[in-house]
PyMOL CGO cylinders between C-alpha atoms (Angstrom):
from pymol import cmd
from pymol.cgo import CYLINDER

trace = [
    CYLINDER, 137.78, 124.34, 74.87, 135.09, 125.39, 77.53, 0.3, 1, 1, 1, 1, 1, 1,
    CYLINDER, 135.09, 125.39, 77.53, 133.65, 128.81, 77.13, 0.3, 1, 1, 1, 1, 1, 1,
    CYLINDER, 133.65, 128.81, 77.13, 134.91, 129.65, 80.67, 0.3, 1, 1, 1, 1, 1, 1,
    CYLINDER, 134.91, 129.65, 80.67, 138.44, 128.83, 79.66, 0.3, 1, 1, 1, 1, 1, 1,
    CYLINDER, 138.44, 128.83, 79.66, 138.38, 131.48, 76.73, 0.3, 1, 1, 1, 1, 1, 1,
    CYLINDER, 138.38, 131.48, 76.73, 140.07, 134.61, 77.58, 0.3, 1, 1, 1, 1, 1, 1,
    CYLINDER, 140.07, 134.61, 77.58, 138.15, 137.67, 77.99, 0.3, 1, 1, 1, 1, 1, 1,
    CYLINDER, 138.15, 137.67, 77.99, 140.07, 139.37, 75.24, 0.3, 1, 1, 1, 1, 1, 1,
    CYLINDER, 140.07, 139.37, 75.24, 138.97, 136.72, 72.88, 0.3, 1, 1, 1, 1, 1, 1,
    CYLINDER, 138.97, 136.72, 72.88, 135.26, 136.80, 73.87, 0.3, 1, 1, 1, 1, 1, 1,
    CYLINDER, 135.26, 136.80, 73.87, 135.21, 140.67, 73.44, 0.3, 1, 1, 1, 1, 1, 1,
    CYLINDER, 135.21, 140.67, 73.44, 136.98, 140.41, 70.16, 0.3, 1, 1, 1, 1, 1, 1,
    CYLINDER, 136.98, 140.41, 70.16, 134.49, 137.93, 68.89, 0.3, 1, 1, 1, 1, 1, 1,
    CYLINDER, 134.49, 137.93, 68.89, 131.40, 139.78, 70.19, 0.3, 1, 1, 1, 1, 1, 1,
    CYLINDER, 131.40, 139.78, 70.19, 132.63, 143.01, 68.41, 0.3, 1, 1, 1, 1, 1, 1,
    CYLINDER, 132.63, 143.01, 68.41, 133.26, 141.34, 65.23, 0.3, 1, 1, 1, 1, 1, 1,
    CYLINDER, 133.26, 141.34, 65.23, 129.74, 139.73, 65.32, 0.3, 1, 1, 1, 1, 1, 1,
    CYLINDER, 129.74, 139.73, 65.32, 128.09, 143.11, 66.28, 0.3, 1, 1, 1, 1, 1, 1,
    CYLINDER, 128.09, 143.11, 66.28, 130.12, 144.98, 63.49, 0.3, 1, 1, 1, 1, 1, 1,
    CYLINDER, 130.12, 144.98, 63.49, 128.85, 142.38, 61.00, 0.3, 1, 1, 1, 1, 1, 1,
    CYLINDER, 128.85, 142.38, 61.00, 125.18, 143.10, 61.69, 0.3, 1, 1, 1, 1, 1, 1,
    CYLINDER, 125.18, 143.10, 61.69, 124.91, 146.49, 60.16, 0.3, 1, 1, 1, 1, 1, 1,
    CYLINDER, 124.91, 146.49, 60.16, 126.57, 144.99, 56.99, 0.3, 1, 1, 1, 1, 1, 1,
    CYLINDER, 126.57, 144.99, 56.99, 124.06, 142.23, 56.89, 0.3, 1, 1, 1, 1, 1, 1,
    CYLINDER, 124.06, 142.23, 56.89, 121.17, 144.67, 57.33, 0.3, 1, 1, 1, 1, 1, 1,
    CYLINDER, 121.17, 144.67, 57.33, 122.57, 147.17, 54.68, 0.3, 1, 1, 1, 1, 1, 1,
    CYLINDER, 122.57, 147.17, 54.68, 123.07, 144.14, 52.28, 0.3, 1, 1, 1, 1, 1, 1,
    CYLINDER, 123.07, 144.14, 52.28, 119.34, 143.08, 52.76, 0.3, 1, 1, 1, 1, 1, 1,
    CYLINDER, 119.34, 143.08, 52.76, 118.10, 146.60, 52.12, 0.3, 1, 1, 1, 1, 1, 1,
    CYLINDER, 118.10, 146.60, 52.12, 120.34, 146.88, 49.28, 0.3, 1, 1, 1, 1, 1, 1,
    CYLINDER, 120.34, 146.88, 49.28, 119.04, 143.61, 47.80, 0.3, 1, 1, 1, 1, 1, 1,
    CYLINDER, 119.04, 143.61, 47.80, 115.51, 144.65, 48.10, 0.3, 1, 1, 1, 1, 1, 1,
    CYLINDER, 115.51, 144.65, 48.10, 116.00, 148.18, 46.63, 0.3, 1, 1, 1, 1, 1, 1,
    CYLINDER, 116.00, 148.18, 46.63, 117.85, 146.49, 43.68, 0.3, 1, 1, 1, 1, 1, 1,
    CYLINDER, 117.85, 146.49, 43.68, 115.26, 143.98, 43.18, 0.3, 1, 1, 1, 1, 1, 1,
    CYLINDER, 115.26, 143.98, 43.18, 112.62, 146.61, 43.05, 0.3, 1, 1, 1, 1, 1, 1,
    CYLINDER, 112.62, 146.61, 43.05, 114.61, 148.90, 40.76, 0.3, 1, 1, 1, 1, 1, 1,
    CYLINDER, 114.61, 148.90, 40.76, 115.17, 145.89, 38.28, 0.3, 1, 1, 1, 1, 1, 1,
    CYLINDER, 115.17, 145.89, 38.28, 111.62, 144.93, 38.35, 0.3, 1, 1, 1, 1, 1, 1,
    CYLINDER, 111.62, 144.93, 38.35, 110.48, 148.48, 37.55, 0.3, 1, 1, 1, 1, 1, 1,
    CYLINDER, 110.48, 148.48, 37.55, 113.01, 148.53, 34.67, 0.3, 1, 1, 1, 1, 1, 1,
    CYLINDER, 113.01, 148.53, 34.67, 111.74, 145.12, 33.26, 0.3, 1, 1, 1, 1, 1, 1,
    CYLINDER, 111.74, 145.12, 33.26, 108.16, 146.42, 33.53, 0.3, 1, 1, 1, 1, 1, 1,
    CYLINDER, 108.16, 146.42, 33.53, 109.12, 149.60, 31.69, 0.3, 1, 1, 1, 1, 1, 1,
    CYLINDER, 109.12, 149.60, 31.69, 110.77, 147.55, 28.93, 0.3, 1, 1, 1, 1, 1, 1,
    CYLINDER, 110.77, 147.55, 28.93, 107.97, 145.32, 28.68, 0.3, 1, 1, 1, 1, 1, 1,
    CYLINDER, 107.97, 145.32, 28.68, 105.38, 148.32, 28.36, 0.3, 1, 1, 1, 1, 1, 1,
    CYLINDER, 105.38, 148.32, 28.36, 107.67, 149.63, 25.61, 0.3, 1, 1, 1, 1, 1, 1,
    CYLINDER, 107.67, 149.63, 25.61, 107.68, 146.43, 23.66, 0.3, 1, 1, 1, 1, 1, 1,
    CYLINDER, 107.68, 146.43, 23.66, 103.79, 146.18, 24.07, 0.3, 1, 1, 1, 1, 1, 1,
    CYLINDER, 103.79, 146.18, 24.07, 103.50, 149.69, 22.63, 0.3, 1, 1, 1, 1, 1, 1,
    CYLINDER, 103.50, 149.69, 22.63, 105.83, 148.78, 19.65, 0.3, 1, 1, 1, 1, 1, 1,
    CYLINDER, 105.83, 148.78, 19.65, 103.96, 145.69, 18.90, 0.3, 1, 1, 1, 1, 1, 1,
    CYLINDER, 103.96, 145.69, 18.90, 100.56, 147.61, 19.28, 0.3, 1, 1, 1, 1, 1, 1,
    CYLINDER, 100.56, 147.61, 19.28, 101.86, 150.28, 16.64, 0.3, 1, 1, 1, 1, 1, 1,
    CYLINDER, 101.86, 150.28, 16.64, 102.96, 147.45, 14.26, 0.3, 1, 1, 1, 1, 1, 1,
    CYLINDER, 102.96, 147.45, 14.26, 99.46, 145.75, 14.40, 0.3, 1, 1, 1, 1, 1, 1,
    CYLINDER, 99.46, 145.75, 14.40, 98.00, 148.92, 14.01, 0.3, 1, 1, 1, 1, 1, 1,
    CYLINDER, 98.00, 148.92, 14.01, 100.03, 149.72, 10.99, 0.3, 1, 1, 1, 1, 1, 1,
    CYLINDER, 100.03, 149.72, 10.99, 99.40, 146.45, 9.45, 0.3, 1, 1, 1, 1, 1, 1,
    CYLINDER, 99.40, 146.45, 9.45, 95.62, 146.72, 9.95, 0.3, 1, 1, 1, 1, 1, 1,
    CYLINDER, 95.62, 146.72, 9.95, 95.64, 150.24, 8.38, 0.3, 1, 1, 1, 1, 1, 1,
    CYLINDER, 95.64, 150.24, 8.38, 97.39, 148.67, 5.23, 0.3, 1, 1, 1, 1, 1, 1,
    CYLINDER, 97.39, 148.67, 5.23, 95.22, 145.76, 5.04, 0.3, 1, 1, 1, 1, 1, 1,
    CYLINDER, 95.22, 145.76, 5.04, 92.13, 148.17, 5.15, 0.3, 1, 1, 1, 1, 1, 1,
    CYLINDER, 92.13, 148.17, 5.15, 93.66, 150.23, 2.64, 0.3, 1, 1, 1, 1, 1, 1,
    CYLINDER, 93.66, 150.23, 2.64, 94.35, 147.21, 0.41, 0.3, 1, 1, 1, 1, 1, 1,
    CYLINDER, 94.35, 147.21, 0.41, 90.79, 146.05, 0.66, 0.3, 1, 1, 1, 1, 1, 1,
    CYLINDER, 90.79, 146.05, 0.66, 89.47, 149.61, -0.16, 0.3, 1, 1, 1, 1, 1, 1,
    CYLINDER, 89.47, 149.61, -0.16, 91.60, 149.55, -3.22, 0.3, 1, 1, 1, 1, 1, 1,
    CYLINDER, 91.60, 149.55, -3.22, 90.44, 146.00, -4.23, 0.3, 1, 1, 1, 1, 1, 1,
    CYLINDER, 90.44, 146.00, -4.23, 86.77, 146.97, -3.52, 0.3, 1, 1, 1, 1, 1, 1,
    CYLINDER, 86.77, 146.97, -3.52, 87.03, 149.81, -6.18, 0.3, 1, 1, 1, 1, 1, 1,
    CYLINDER, 87.03, 149.81, -6.18, 88.84, 147.71, -8.68, 0.3, 1, 1, 1, 1, 1, 1,
    CYLINDER, 88.84, 147.71, -8.68, 86.76, 147.15, -11.90, 0.3, 1, 1, 1, 1, 1, 1,
    CYLINDER, 86.76, 147.15, -11.90, 88.24, 143.61, -12.28, 0.3, 1, 1, 1, 1, 1, 1,
    CYLINDER, 88.24, 143.61, -12.28, 87.00, 142.62, -8.92, 0.3, 1, 1, 1, 1, 1, 1,
    CYLINDER, 87.00, 142.62, -8.92, 83.68, 144.22, -9.23, 0.3, 1, 1, 1, 1, 1, 1,
    CYLINDER, 83.68, 144.22, -9.23, 83.37, 142.36, -12.53, 0.3, 1, 1, 1, 1, 1, 1,
    CYLINDER, 83.37, 142.36, -12.53, 84.28, 139.16, -11.01, 0.3, 1, 1, 1, 1, 1, 1,
    CYLINDER, 84.28, 139.16, -11.01, 81.85, 139.53, -8.19, 0.3, 1, 1, 1, 1, 1, 1,
    CYLINDER, 81.85, 139.53, -8.19, 79.22, 140.14, -10.65, 0.3, 1, 1, 1, 1, 1, 1,
    CYLINDER, 79.22, 140.14, -10.65, 80.26, 136.91, -12.57, 0.3, 1, 1, 1, 1, 1, 1,
    CYLINDER, 80.26, 136.91, -12.57, 80.40, 134.99, -9.39, 0.3, 1, 1, 1, 1, 1, 1,
    CYLINDER, 80.40, 134.99, -9.39, 76.96, 136.25, -8.50, 0.3, 1, 1, 1, 1, 1, 1,
    CYLINDER, 76.96, 136.25, -8.50, 75.53, 135.30, -11.84, 0.3, 1, 1, 1, 1, 1, 1,
    CYLINDER, 75.53, 135.30, -11.84, 77.27, 131.86, -11.77, 0.3, 1, 1, 1, 1, 1, 1,
    CYLINDER, 77.27, 131.86, -11.77, 75.96, 131.31, -8.46, 0.3, 1, 1, 1, 1, 1, 1,
    CYLINDER, 75.96, 131.31, -8.46, 72.46, 132.10, -9.38, 0.3, 1, 1, 1, 1, 1, 1,
    CYLINDER, 72.46, 132.10, -9.38, 72.51, 130.49, -12.89, 0.3, 1, 1, 1, 1, 1, 1,
    CYLINDER, 72.51, 130.49, -12.89, 74.63, 127.58, -11.75, 0.3, 1, 1, 1, 1, 1, 1,
    CYLINDER, 74.63, 127.58, -11.75, 77.51, 128.21, -14.17, 0.3, 1, 1, 1, 1, 1, 1,
    CYLINDER, 77.51, 128.21, -14.17, 79.56, 131.11, -15.95, 0.3, 1, 1, 1, 1, 1, 1,
    CYLINDER, 79.56, 131.11, -15.95, 79.29, 131.37, -19.71, 0.3, 1, 1, 1, 1, 1, 1,
    CYLINDER, 79.29, 131.37, -19.71, 82.15, 130.84, -22.04, 0.3, 1, 1, 1, 1, 1, 1,
    CYLINDER, 82.15, 130.84, -22.04, 82.81, 134.60, -22.72, 0.3, 1, 1, 1, 1, 1, 1,
    CYLINDER, 82.81, 134.60, -22.72, 83.15, 135.36, -18.85, 0.3, 1, 1, 1, 1, 1, 1,
    CYLINDER, 83.15, 135.36, -18.85, 85.40, 132.51, -18.37, 0.3, 1, 1, 1, 1, 1, 1,
    CYLINDER, 85.40, 132.51, -18.37, 87.63, 133.63, -21.38, 0.3, 1, 1, 1, 1, 1, 1,
    CYLINDER, 87.63, 133.63, -21.38, 87.58, 137.08, -19.92, 0.3, 1, 1, 1, 1, 1, 1,
    CYLINDER, 87.58, 137.08, -19.92, 88.83, 136.10, -16.67, 0.3, 1, 1, 1, 1, 1, 1,
    CYLINDER, 88.83, 136.10, -16.67, 91.19, 133.41, -18.05, 0.3, 1, 1, 1, 1, 1, 1,
    CYLINDER, 91.19, 133.41, -18.05, 92.67, 136.34, -20.41, 0.3, 1, 1, 1, 1, 1, 1,
    CYLINDER, 92.67, 136.34, -20.41, 93.20, 138.61, -17.52, 0.3, 1, 1, 1, 1, 1, 1,
    CYLINDER, 93.20, 138.61, -17.52, 94.53, 135.91, -15.18, 0.3, 1, 1, 1, 1, 1, 1,
    CYLINDER, 94.53, 135.91, -15.18, 91.56, 136.01, -12.73, 0.3, 1, 1, 1, 1, 1, 1,
    CYLINDER, 91.56, 136.01, -12.73, 91.13, 139.76, -13.02, 0.3, 1, 1, 1, 1, 1, 1,
    CYLINDER, 91.13, 139.76, -13.02, 94.40, 140.59, -11.06, 0.3, 1, 1, 1, 1, 1, 1,
    CYLINDER, 94.40, 140.59, -11.06, 96.16, 142.68, -13.59, 0.3, 1, 1, 1, 1, 1, 1,
]
cmd.load_cgo(trace, "trace")
């Protein structure tokens, strides 16, 4: 059918339908942009929350390790072992009494 042969009523109906769809397309595009921005903000906030949680976990772990090191540094067994290792390093060996002491105490960890 040639465009001139379409009735005016059909042409007007088609034009009105197209014109009425334009606001829906515009509103849809705006809604999509707003939803995308909101979702991006929400995901970013969740990632920040996870980051803060992991940071707290690492800090707790490091405090625990530091505390463990402080306890071990003040342990008489560790101090005796360090003295023995130092003497063994400078003398080239440990004597039988030192070996028996650490063998009996399971390496000084009791």
